[in-house]
Backbone as CSV, one residue per row, in Angstrom:
resi,resn,N_x,N_y,N_z,CA_x,CA_y,CA_z,C_x,C_y,C_z
1,MET,0.853,-1.182,-0.009,0.008,0.006,-0.007,0.884,1.227,0.002
2,SER,0.540,2.192,-0.797,1.328,3.416,-0.926,0.409,4.619,-0.797
3,ARG,-0.168,4.768,0.372,-1.194,5.785,0.556,-0.711,7.196,0.223
4,SER,0.530,7.516,0.546,0.997,8.881,0.232,1.041,9.079,-1.268
5,GLY,1.447,8.060,-2.030,1.418,8.167,-3.488,0.017,8.261,-4.023
6,LEU,-0.886,7.529,-3.412,-2.301,7.567,-3.796,-2.872,8.964,-3.562
7,ASP,-2.681,9.478,-2.381,-3.209,10.817,-2.088,-2.565,11.892,-2.947
8,LYS,-1.274,11.748,-3.227,-0.573,12.729,-4.086,-1.173,12.725,-5.486
9,ALA,-1.382,11.526,-6.051,-1.955,11.444,-7.400,-3.363,12.051,-7.414
10,LEU,-4.179,11.734,-6.418,-5.525,12.258,-6.367,-5.510,13.789,-6.213
11,TYR,-4.632,14.269,-5.342,-4.537,15.711,-5.136,-4.173,16.412,-6.443
12,ASP,-3.201,15.871,-7.149,-2.771,16.474,-8.395,-3.915,16.522,-9.431
13,ILE,-4.689,15.445,-9.502,-5.829,15.382,-10.439,-6.862,16.453,-10.072
14,VAL,-7.157,16.541,-8.781,-8.210,17.438,-8.325,-7.776,18.910,-8.378
15,ALA,-6.533,19.179,-8.020,-6.088,20.572,-7.826,-5.468,21.228,-9.051
16,GLY,-4.981,20.417,-10.005,-4.264,21.023,-11.094,-4.847,20.691,-12.470
17,LYS,-5.186,21.711,-13.211,-5.756,21.506,-14.558,-4.800,20.781,-15.472
18,GLN,-3.519,21.141,-15.447,-2.555,20.476,-16.321,-2.425,18.984,-15.965
19,ALA,-2.371,18.676,-14.679,-2.306,17.273,-14.249,-3.584,16.552,-14.629
20,ARG,-4.715,17.169,-14.433,-6.004,16.574,-14.793,-6.080,16.286,-16.285
21,ASP,-5.656,17.256,-17.095,-5.644,17.045,-18.554,-4.728,15.892,-18.929
22,SER,-3.590,15.775,-18.275,-2.645,14.685,-18.523,-3.275,13.357,-18.124
23,PHE,-3.949,13.328,-16.996,-4.633,12.124,-16.519,-5.682,11.653,-17.539
24,VAL,-6.458,12.591,-18.045,-7.514,12.243,-18.996,-6.935,11.783,-20.329
25,SER,-5.887,12.463,-20.808,-5.363,12.123,-22.123,-4.412,10.943,-22.143
26,ASP,-3.666,10.721,-21.054,-2.715,9.604,-21.001,-2.669,9.052,-19.586
27,THR,-3.692,8.306,-19.242,-3.834,7.810,-17.874,-2.618,7.005,-17.426
28,SER,-2.189,6.067,-18.231,-1.039,5.227,-17.846,0.216,6.043,-17.626
29,GLY,0.485,6.957,-18.550,1.652,7.819,-18.392,1.573,8.684,-17.136
30,PHE,0.416,9.241,-16.909,0.227,10.068,-15.724,0.455,9.249,-14.454
31,LEU,-0.186,8.083,-14.373,-0.083,7.279,-13.130,1.306,6.707,-12.940
32,GLY,2.081,6.589,-14.002,3.431,6.092,-13.906,4.366,6.990,-13.114
33,ARG,3.964,8.209,-12.872,4.775,9.171,-12.116,4.628,8.996,-10.591
34,TYR,3.734,8.131,-10.176,3.420,8.001,-8.746,3.732,6.581,-8.244
35,ARG,4.068,6.507,-6.961,4.328,5.209,-6.352,2.979,4.571,-5.987
36,LEU,2.468,3.794,-6.927,1.188,3.133,-6.753,1.331,1.663,-7.088
37,ASP,0.649,0.817,-6.328,0.636,-0.600,-6.692,-0.410,-0.797,-7.773
38,ALA,-0.504,-2.016,-8.298,-1.403,-2.287,-9.435,-2.858,-2.012,-9.092
39,ASP,-3.281,-2.380,-7.885,-4.667,-2.127,-7.498,-4.971,-0.642,-7.382
40,GLU,-4.017,0.120,-6.861,-4.213,1.570,-6.766,-4.257,2.204,-8.147
41,ARG,-3.396,1.758,-9.056,-3.430,2.273,-10.434,-4.814,2.018,-11.055
42,ALA,-5.320,0.813,-10.872,-6.609,0.469,-11.446,-7.721,1.320,-10.815
43,ALA,-7.657,1.539,-9.513,-8.692,2.319,-8.828,-8.651,3.773,-9.258
44,VAL,-7.482,4.374,-9.333,-7.359,5.769,-9.769,-7.739,5.876,-11.248
45,GLY,-7.182,4.994,-12.056,-7.448,5.047,-13.508,-8.911,4.881,-13.845
46,GLY,-9.598,4.070,-13.060,-11.037,3.866,-13.278,-11.927,4.781,-12.479
47,ILE,-11.306,5.690,-11.743,-12.026,6.590,-10.854,-13.054,5.776,-10.036
48,ASP,-12.547,4.743,-9.398,-13.352,3.838,-8.592,-13.387,4.313,-7.154
49,LEU,-14.343,5.167,-6.823,-14.374,5.786,-5.508,-14.479,4.742,-4.376
50,PRO,-15.313,3.690,-4.484,-15.353,2.724,-3.371,-13.981,2.044,-3.171
51,ALA,-13.306,1.687,-4.247,-11.988,1.050,-4.109,-10.973,2.028,-3.519
52,LEU,-11.005,3.272,-3.926,-10.111,4.288,-3.385,-10.392,4.492,-1.903
53,ARG,-11.633,4.569,-1.541,-11.994,4.696,-0.117,-11.462,3.506,0.682
54,ASP,-11.652,2.314,0.152,-11.195,1.102,0.840,-9.689,1.029,0.961
55,ARG,-8.978,1.691,0.051,-7.517,1.753,0.100,-7.017,2.855,1.042
56,GLY,-7.928,3.608,1.649,-7.533,4.624,2.623,-7.304,6.014,2.070
57,ALA,-7.804,6.262,0.869,-7.642,7.613,0.272,-8.315,8.659,1.135
58,ASN,-7.732,9.815,1.129,-8.291,10.945,1.888,-9.715,11.245,1.399
59,PRO,-10.687,11.256,2.328,-12.086,11.499,1.947,-12.328,12.822,1.234
60,MET,-11.565,13.852,1.562,-11.734,15.145,0.898,-11.272,15.062,-0.561
61,LEU,-10.269,14.238,-0.829,-9.809,14.048,-2.215,-10.844,13.251,-3.010
62,LEU,-11.483,12.302,-2.353,-12.575,11.565,-3.040,-13.707,12.503,-3.392
63,TRP,-14.064,13.383,-2.465,-15.093,14.378,-2.758,-14.646,15.287,-3.898
64,GLY,-13.388,15.671,-3.886,-12.846,16.493,-4.966,-12.923,15.795,-6.315
65,LEU,-12.646,14.496,-6.347,-12.777,13.755,-7.593,-14.227,13.775,-8.062
66,TRP,-15.151,13.587,-7.109,-16.576,13.615,-7.470,-16.963,14.988,-8.007
67,MET,-16.485,16.035,-7.375,-16.830,17.388,-7.817,-16.194,17.676,-9.190
68,THR,-15.107,17.011,-9.504,-14.420,17.209,-10.778,-15.075,16.385,-11.909
69,PHE,-15.384,15.117,-11.627,-15.863,14.221,-12.668,-17.324,13.780,-12.508
70,GLY,-17.922,14.030,-11.354,-19.282,13.581,-11.090,-20.309,14.647,-11.366
71,ASP,-21.523,14.421,-10.899,-22.603,15.374,-11.138,-22.696,16.443,-10.051
72,ARG,-21.768,16.420,-9.094,-21.653,17.413,-8.030,-22.772,17.365,-7.011
73,SER,-23.565,16.312,-6.991,-24.631,16.207,-5.995,-24.214,15.241,-4.886
74,LEU,-24.671,15.537,-3.668,-24.396,14.637,-2.558,-25.071,13.285,-2.756
75,PRO,-26.340,13.208,-3.188,-26.937,11.892,-3.433,-26.180,11.093,-4.484
76,GLY,-25.694,11.739,-5.523,-24.912,11.042,-6.541,-23.602,10.509,-5.976
77,TYR,-22.945,11.331,-5.157,-21.699,10.934,-4.529,-21.904,9.705,-3.626
78,LEU,-22.945,9.759,-2.815,-23.239,8.640,-1.922,-23.561,7.381,-2.686
79,ALA,-24.294,7.524,-3.794,-24.608,6.391,-4.652,-23.331,5.803,-5.250
80,GLU,-22.442,6.688,-5.661,-21.158,6.233,-6.243,-20.353,5.475,-5.188
81,LEU,-20.312,5.974,-3.954,-19.588,5.270,-2.906,-20.197,3.900,-2.583
82,ARG,-21.477,3.759,-2.841,-22.151,2.450,-2.640,-21.946,1.541,-3.847
83,GLY,-21.171,1.989,-4.835,-20.886,1.154,-5.991,-21.788,1.404,-7.171
84,GLY,-22.437,2.562,-7.204,-23.399,2.895,-8.262,-22.786,3.120,-9.629
85,HIS,-21.497,3.424,-9.688,-20.809,3.680,-10.959,-21.611,4.646,-11.847
86,THR,-21.881,5.810,-11.288,-22.689,6.805,-11.986,-21.861,7.872,-12.684
87,LEU,-20.550,7.846,-12.548,-19.721,8.877,-13.152,-19.883,8.894,-14.671
88,SER,-19.931,10.089,-15.237,-20.047,10.216,-16.690,-18.736,9.899,-17.380
89,ILE,-17.640,10.048,-16.684,-16.322,9.712,-17.267,-15.859,8.388,-16.670
90,ARG,-15.630,7.453,-17.503,-15.109,6.159,-17.092,-13.823,5.927,-17.849
91,LYS,-12.770,5.733,-17.110,-11.437,5.714,-17.681,-11.127,4.440,-18.470
92,GLU,-11.880,3.344,-18.287,-11.534,2.080,-18.953,-11.369,2.276,-20.467
93,SER,-12.208,3.078,-21.076,-12.153,3.248,-22.517,-11.065,4.226,-22.948
94,LYS,-10.440,4.929,-21.999,-9.453,5.948,-22.345,-8.069,5.619,-21.820
95,ASN,-7.864,4.437,-21.227,-6.524,4.134,-20.723,-5.512,4.228,-21.850
96,GLY,-4.484,5.039,-21.623,-3.505,5.309,-22.655,-2.312,4.417,-22.571
């Protein structure tokens, strides 16, 4: 587990437009810059909020991901955390 790498990657995606654009356009290349294990890479790359939560990601960064890629509603966020997979952006089709 590399929680500091996980939180750093999430922070960069949420806080920086350039990092976010890099994440969207070349997910594998972006994630390669961080100390993440294979499960963490899959969770970040797929924006899998329940898996990220279970890996110990900072809850405020999860909320930030939701506000960045989700519908910005609390009910939607809670549904996503319950495994609803409601995000409009799903990285599986864009993994670079």
